[in-house]
MARFI-117419 format. One record per residue (C-alpha): residue in one letter; residue number from 1; x, y, z. Coordinates in Angstrom, 1 decimal. Example, Ala and Ser with C-alpha at 12.3 -4.5 7.8 and 13.67 -1.06 7.14 Angstrom:
MARFI-117419
- resn | resi | X | Y | Z
- A | 1 | 12.3 | -4.5 | 7.8
- S | 2 | 13.7 | -1.1 | 7.1
//
This chain:
MARFI-117419
- resn | resi | X | Y | Z
- X | 1 | -0.2 | 0.1 | 0.1
- X | 2 | 2.8 | 2.4 | 0.8
- X | 3 | 4.6 | 1.7 | -2.4
- X | 4 | 1.3 | 2.5 | -4.3
- X | 5 | 0.8 | 5.8 | -2.9
- X | 6 | 4.8 | 6.8 | -3.4
- X | 7 | 4.3 | 5.5 | -6.8
- X | 8 | 1.0 | 7.5 | -6.9
- X | 9 | 2.9 | 10.6 | -5.5
- X | 10 | 5.5 | 10.0 | -8.0
- X | 11 | 3.0 | 10.5 | -11.1
- X | 12 | 1.5 | 13.4 | -9.7
- X | 13 | 4.9 | 14.8 | -9.5
- X | 14 | 5.6 | 14.0 | -13.1
- X | 15 | 3.0 | 15.8 | -14.5
- X | 16 | 3.1 | 18.8 | -12.2
- X | 17 | -0.6 | 18.4 | -11.2
- X | 18 | -0.4 | 22.0 | -9.5
- X | 19 | -0.3 | 23.2 | -13.0
- X | 20 | -3.8 | 22.6 | -13.9
- X | 21 | -4.2 | 25.8 | -12.2
- X | 22 | -3.5 | 27.6 | -14.8
- X | 23 | -6.3 | 26.5 | -17.5
- X | 24 | -8.9 | 25.5 | -14.9
- X | 25 | -10.1 | 28.8 | -13.8
- X | 26 | -10.5 | 29.9 | -17.5
- X | 27 | -12.7 | 26.9 | -18.3
- X | 28 | -15.1 | 27.3 | -15.1
- X | 29 | -15.4 | 31.1 | -15.9
- X | 30 | -16.2 | 30.0 | -19.3
- X | 31 | -18.6 | 27.5 | -17.9
- X | 32 | -20.4 | 30.1 | -15.8
- X | 33 | -20.4 | 32.8 | -18.6
- X | 34 | -22.3 | 29.9 | -20.8
- X | 35 | -24.7 | 29.2 | -17.9
- X | 36 | -25.4 | 32.9 | -17.7
- X | 37 | -25.6 | 33.2 | -21.6
- X | 38 | -29.3 | 32.6 | -22.5
- X | 39 | -30.5 | 32.9 | -19.1
- X | 40 | -34.1 | 34.4 | -18.7
- X | 41 | -32.9 | 36.9 | -16.2
- X | 42 | -29.2 | 38.3 | -15.3
- X | 43 | -28.4 | 36.0 | -12.4
- X | 44 | -27.0 | 32.7 | -14.0
- X | 45 | -29.1 | 29.6 | -13.8
- X | 46 | -28.2 | 27.1 | -11.1
- X | 47 | -24.9 | 25.3 | -11.6
- X | 48 | -25.4 | 21.9 | -13.4
- X | 49 | -23.8 | 19.2 | -11.5
- X | 50 | -23.5 | 16.6 | -14.1
- X | 51 | -22.0 | 19.3 | -16.4
- X | 52 | -19.4 | 20.8 | -13.8
- X | 53 | -18.6 | 17.3 | -12.9
- X | 54 | -17.7 | 16.7 | -16.9
- X | 55 | -15.5 | 20.0 | -16.8
- X | 56 | -13.8 | 18.8 | -13.9
- X | 57 | -12.8 | 15.4 | -15.0
- X | 58 | -12.2 | 16.5 | -18.7
- X | 59 | -10.0 | 19.2 | -17.6
- X | 60 | -7.8 | 17.3 | -15.0
- X | 61 | -8.0 | 14.0 | -17.3
- X | 62 | -6.8 | 16.1 | -20.5
- X | 63 | -3.9 | 18.1 | -19.0
- X | 64 | -2.6 | 14.9 | -17.1
- X | 65 | -2.3 | 13.3 | -20.5
- X | 66 | -0.8 | 16.0 | -22.3
- X | 67 | 1.9 | 16.6 | -19.5
- X | 68 | 2.9 | 12.9 | -19.4
- X | 69 | 3.2 | 12.9 | -23.0
- X | 70 | 5.2 | 15.9 | -23.0
- X | 71 | 7.3 | 14.2 | -20.4
- X | 72 | 8.0 | 11.3 | -22.2
- X | 73 | 8.6 | 13.2 | -25.7
- X | 74 | 11.3 | 15.1 | -23.8
- X | 75 | 12.9 | 12.4 | -21.6
- X | 76 | 16.1 | 12.5 | -23.9
- X | 77 | 16.4 | 16.2 | -23.7
- X | 78 | 15.7 | 16.4 | -20.0
- X | 79 | 18.3 | 14.0 | -19.2
- X | 80 | 20.9 | 16.0 | -21.0
- X | 81 | 19.8 | 19.4 | -19.5
- X | 82 | 21.2 | 20.0 | -16.1
- X | 83 | 17.9 | 22.0 | -15.1
- X | 84 | 15.8 | 18.9 | -15.7
- X | 85 | 18.3 | 16.3 | -15.5
- X | 86 | 16.4 | 15.4 | -12.0
- X | 87 | 13.1 | 14.6 | -13.4
- X | 88 | 11.5 | 11.5 | -12.9
- X | 89 | 11.7 | 9.5 | -16.2
- X | 90 | 15.5 | 10.7 | -16.6
- X | 91 | 16.3 | 9.5 | -12.9
- X | 92 | 14.0 | 6.3 | -13.4
- X | 93 | 11.8 | 7.1 | -10.5
- X | 94 | 9.1 | 6.8 | -13.1
- X | 95 | 9.3 | 4.2 | -15.8
- X | 96 | 8.3 | 4.8 | -19.4
- X | 97 | 5.9 | 1.9 | -19.3
- X | 98 | 4.1 | 3.8 | -16.3
- X | 99 | 3.9 | 7.1 | -18.0
- X | 100 | 2.5 | 5.6 | -21.0
- X | 101 | -0.2 | 3.7 | -18.9
- X | 102 | -0.9 | 7.3 | -17.5
- X | 103 | -1.6 | 8.4 | -20.7
- X | 104 | -4.0 | 5.8 | -21.9
- X | 105 | -6.0 | 5.9 | -18.6
- X | 106 | -6.3 | 9.7 | -18.5
- X | 107 | -7.4 | 9.7 | -22.4
- X | 108 | -10.0 | 7.1 | -21.7
- X | 109 | -11.3 | 8.9 | -18.9
- X | 110 | -11.3 | 12.3 | -20.9
- X | 111 | -13.3 | 10.6 | -23.5
- X | 112 | -15.7 | 8.6 | -20.9
- X | 113 | -16.1 | 12.1 | -19.4
- X | 114 | -17.7 | 14.1 | -22.3
- X | 115 | -20.5 | 11.6 | -21.8
- X | 116 | -21.5 | 13.5 | -18.9
- X | 117 | -22.5 | 16.5 | -21.3
- X | 118 | -25.2 | 13.8 | -23.1
- X | 119 | -27.4 | 14.7 | -25.1
- X | 120 | -24.6 | 17.0 | -26.7
- X | 121 | -22.5 | 14.8 | -28.5
- X | 122 | -20.1 | 17.3 | -30.1
- X | 123 | -17.7 | 16.8 | -27.1
- X | 124 | -17.6 | 13.2 | -27.4
- X | 125 | -17.0 | 13.7 | -31.5
- X | 126 | -14.5 | 16.2 | -30.5
- X | 127 | -12.4 | 14.4 | -28.1
- X | 128 | -9.9 | 12.6 | -30.2
- X | 129 | -9.3 | 15.7 | -32.2
- X | 130 | -8.6 | 17.6 | -28.9
- X | 131 | -6.2 | 15.2 | -27.5
- X | 132 | -4.3 | 14.8 | -30.7
- X | 133 | -3.7 | 18.7 | -30.7
- X | 134 | -3.0 | 18.7 | -26.9
- X | 135 | -0.5 | 15.9 | -27.6
- X | 136 | 1.0 | 17.7 | -30.6
- X | 137 | 2.4 | 20.5 | -28.3
- X | 138 | 5.1 | 18.2 | -27.1
- X | 139 | 7.1 | 17.9 | -30.6
- X | 140 | 6.4 | 21.7 | -31.9
- X | 141 | 10.2 | 22.7 | -30.2
- X | 142 | 11.9 | 20.3 | -32.8
- X | 143 | 10.5 | 22.5 | -35.8
- X | 144 | 9.3 | 26.0 | -34.6
- X | 145 | 10.1 | 29.0 | -32.6
- X | 146 | 6.6 | 29.5 | -32.1
- X | 147 | 5.8 | 26.7 | -30.0
- X | 148 | 4.9 | 28.8 | -26.9
- X | 149 | 1.8 | 30.2 | -29.2
- X | 150 | 1.0 | 26.3 | -29.7
- X | 151 | 1.0 | 25.7 | -26.0
- X | 152 | -1.5 | 28.7 | -25.7
- X | 153 | -3.7 | 27.5 | -28.1
- X | 154 | -3.8 | 24.5 | -26.4
- X | 155 | -4.6 | 25.8 | -23.3
- X | 156 | -7.1 | 28.2 | -25.0
- X | 157 | -9.2 | 25.1 | -25.8
- X | 158 | -10.2 | 24.9 | -22.1
- X | 159 | -12.7 | 27.6 | -22.2
- X | 160 | -13.8 | 26.9 | -25.8
- X | 161 | -14.5 | 23.1 | -25.3
- X | 162 | -16.5 | 24.1 | -22.1
- X | 163 | -18.6 | 26.8 | -23.9
- X | 164 | -19.2 | 24.1 | -26.9
- X | 165 | -20.0 | 21.5 | -24.3
- X | 166 | -22.5 | 23.4 | -22.5
- X | 167 | -24.0 | 25.4 | -25.3
- X | 168 | -24.0 | 22.5 | -27.6
- X | 169 | -26.0 | 22.8 | -31.0
- X | 170 | -26.5 | 26.6 | -30.4
- X | 171 | -22.9 | 27.1 | -31.5
- X | 172 | -23.8 | 24.9 | -34.7
- X | 173 | -26.6 | 26.9 | -35.6
- X | 174 | -25.4 | 30.5 | -34.6
- X | 175 | -21.6 | 30.4 | -35.0
- X | 176 | -21.7 | 34.0 | -33.6
- X | 177 | -22.6 | 32.4 | -30.3
- X | 178 | -18.9 | 31.7 | -29.9
- X | 179 | -17.6 | 35.4 | -30.0
- X | 180 | -17.4 | 35.9 | -26.1
- X | 181 | -15.5 | 32.6 | -25.5
- X | 182 | -13.0 | 33.2 | -28.7
- X | 183 | -12.3 | 36.2 | -27.2
- X | 184 | -11.5 | 34.9 | -23.6
- X | 185 | -9.7 | 32.1 | -25.4
- X | 186 | -7.4 | 34.5 | -27.2
- X | 187 | -6.5 | 36.2 | -23.8
- X | 188 | -5.5 | 32.8 | -22.4
- X | 189 | -3.4 | 31.9 | -25.6
- X | 190 | -1.4 | 35.4 | -25.5
- X | 191 | -1.2 | 35.1 | -21.7
- X | 192 | 0.1 | 31.5 | -21.9
- X | 193 | 2.6 | 32.0 | -24.6
- X | 194 | 3.6 | 35.1 | -22.8
- X | 195 | 4.7 | 33.6 | -19.6
- X | 196 | 6.2 | 30.5 | -21.6
- X | 197 | 8.5 | 32.5 | -23.3
- X | 198 | 9.8 | 33.8 | -20.0
- X | 199 | 10.3 | 30.3 | -19.1
- X | 200 | 12.0 | 29.3 | -21.9
- X | 201 | 14.3 | 32.0 | -21.2
- X | 202 | 16.2 | 29.9 | -18.7
- X | 203 | 17.4 | 27.2 | -21.2
- X | 204 | 18.3 | 29.7 | -24.1
- X | 205 | 21.9 | 28.0 | -24.1
- X | 206 | 20.6 | 24.5 | -23.8
- X | 207 | 18.2 | 25.0 | -26.6
- X | 208 | 20.9 | 26.6 | -28.9
- X | 209 | 23.4 | 23.5 | -28.1
- X | 210 | 20.8 | 20.7 | -28.8
- X | 211 | 19.0 | 22.4 | -31.8
- X | 212 | 15.9 | 22.8 | -30.0
- X | 213 | 13.8 | 26.1 | -31.0
- X | 214 | 12.4 | 28.7 | -28.9
- X | 215 | 11.9 | 32.5 | -29.1
- X | 216 | 14.8 | 33.1 | -26.7
- X | 217 | 17.0 | 30.7 | -28.4
- X | 218 | 16.2 | 32.5 | -31.5
- X | 219 | 16.0 | 36.1 | -30.7
- X | 220 | 17.9 | 36.2 | -27.4
- X | 221 | 16.7 | 37.3 | -24.0
- X | 222 | 16.1 | 41.0 | -24.2
- X | 223 | 13.9 | 40.7 | -27.1
- X | 224 | 12.1 | 37.5 | -25.5
- X | 225 | 11.4 | 39.8 | -22.8
- X | 226 | 10.2 | 42.3 | -25.1
- X | 227 | 7.6 | 39.6 | -27.1
- X | 228 | 6.3 | 38.3 | -23.8
- X | 229 | 5.5 | 41.7 | -22.7
- X | 230 | 3.7 | 42.6 | -25.8
- X | 231 | 1.7 | 39.1 | -25.2
- X | 232 | 0.7 | 40.4 | -21.7
- X | 233 | -0.2 | 43.5 | -23.1
- X | 234 | -2.6 | 42.0 | -25.7
- X | 235 | -3.9 | 39.6 | -23.1
- X | 236 | -5.1 | 43.0 | -20.8
- X | 237 | -6.6 | 44.5 | -24.0
- X | 238 | -8.5 | 41.1 | -24.9
- X | 239 | -9.8 | 41.0 | -21.5
- X | 240 | -11.0 | 44.5 | -21.6
- X | 241 | -12.5 | 44.1 | -24.7
- X | 242 | -14.7 | 41.0 | -23.4
- X | 243 | -17.5 | 43.1 | -21.8
- X | 244 | -18.1 | 44.6 | -25.2
- X | 245 | -19.4 | 41.2 | -26.2
- X | 246 | -20.3 | 39.7 | -23.2
- X | 247 | -22.4 | 42.5 | -21.2
- X | 248 | -23.1 | 40.6 | -18.2
- X | 249 | -19.8 | 41.5 | -17.0
- X | 250 | -19.6 | 44.9 | -15.0
- X | 251 | -17.4 | 47.2 | -13.0
- X | 252 | -16.2 | 44.1 | -10.7
- X | 253 | -14.9 | 42.3 | -13.6
- X | 254 | -13.2 | 45.8 | -15.5
- X | 255 | -11.6 | 46.2 | -12.0
- X | 256 | -10.6 | 42.8 | -12.0
- X | 257 | -9.0 | 43.3 | -15.2
- X | 258 | -7.0 | 46.4 | -13.8
- X | 259 | -5.3 | 44.0 | -11.2
- X | 260 | -4.5 | 41.6 | -13.7
- X | 261 | -2.6 | 44.5 | -15.7
- X | 262 | -0.8 | 44.8 | -12.2
- X | 263 | 0.2 | 41.6 | -11.6
- X | 264 | 1.7 | 41.1 | -15.4
- X | 265 | 3.5 | 44.3 | -14.8
- X | 266 | 5.0 | 43.0 | -11.6
- X | 267 | 5.6 | 39.9 | -13.3
- X | 268 | 7.8 | 41.5 | -16.1
- X | 269 | 9.7 | 43.3 | -13.1
- X | 270 | 11.0 | 40.3 | -11.6
- X | 271 | 13.2 | 39.3 | -14.8
- X | 272 | 15.9 | 41.0 | -16.3
- X | 273 | 18.3 | 39.5 | -19.3
- X | 274 | 21.2 | 39.4 | -16.7
- X | 275 | 18.8 | 38.0 | -13.8
- X | 276 | 16.6 | 35.1 | -14.2
- X | 277 | 16.9 | 34.1 | -10.6
- X | 278 | 13.2 | 34.6 | -9.8
- X | 279 | 11.7 | 32.8 | -13.1
- X | 280 | 9.6 | 30.6 | -10.9
- X | 281 | 8.0 | 33.2 | -8.8
- X | 282 | 7.1 | 35.0 | -12.2
- X | 283 | 6.0 | 31.5 | -13.8
- X | 284 | 3.9 | 30.0 | -11.5
- X | 285 | 2.9 | 32.0 | -8.6
- X | 286 | 2.0 | 35.3 | -10.3
- X | 287 | 0.2 | 33.7 | -13.0
- X | 288 | -2.1 | 31.2 | -10.7
- X | 289 | -3.2 | 34.3 | -9.2
- X | 290 | -4.0 | 36.2 | -12.5
- X | 291 | -6.3 | 33.0 | -13.3
- X | 292 | -7.6 | 32.2 | -9.9
- X | 293 | -8.0 | 36.0 | -9.2
- X | 294 | -10.0 | 36.6 | -12.6
- X | 295 | -12.4 | 33.7 | -11.9
- X | 296 | -13.1 | 34.8 | -8.4
- X | 297 | -14.0 | 38.4 | -9.6
- X | 298 | -15.8 | 37.2 | -12.8
- X | 299 | -17.8 | 34.7 | -10.8
- X | 300 | -18.9 | 37.5 | -8.0
- X | 301 | -19.7 | 40.0 | -10.8
- X | 302 | -22.0 | 37.6 | -12.4
- X | 303 | -23.6 | 36.2 | -9.0
- X | 304 | -24.1 | 39.5 | -7.1
//
């Protein structure tokens, strides 16, 4: 029993389960927006238990499967990189068969989770394509410097998929119904791309040595920091534009966007081309506050 628990803990560490906090708040915010859209009154309809369970199950399963694929795909590079040589697969703490098994199980759970949205069959029909897109990210650094934006697009799928799962046939017959969540998703895309560029700065020399591609490796640290800053400026602009297409949001949401701007500015003050020591603070902690905080103020704005 103790060995099984220890192995389970190592699998959670392998996939950095805590990083689910990046996309999940935006998925939940999209759900609340979708439930509110079409309601007869301003307050949202009561949360639907099956749909909420489906969102949580599918989000966790898809993200876990995708991260396990990433660790498998990068195992050779991780073993060579001093920063990542201590990860679970290079050190043998998690075997390749165990990681593959995790991918298979979580993929199956993801597909099964889409059944909670029945009679809407779109999530089930699109589940394989979603998984394929998520898994594709792990190979992008081999051929493009813009892999950061592919990662952003992968996390962009979270709010958009939730919207499609809840709104169902409406998005098929009225494509304009997708506009609010596409704007939210675009904000997620550039937000993720921005902080992933910052994170990639610490591997600039290694990526150049082994031929992996990234924006920092191609254009250098200073240019990478500016591109990341432009991404986060676009994030704030898209979030600020959202109430024009989704009028249920009011002053509290707008105040939250102002707080996001402050947090992102703070994130960029933590890093300089000659000082990347605080990259983990900038990458994880600040961005968890951004996503979780926006969910909080968005929820309060819609419920109050």
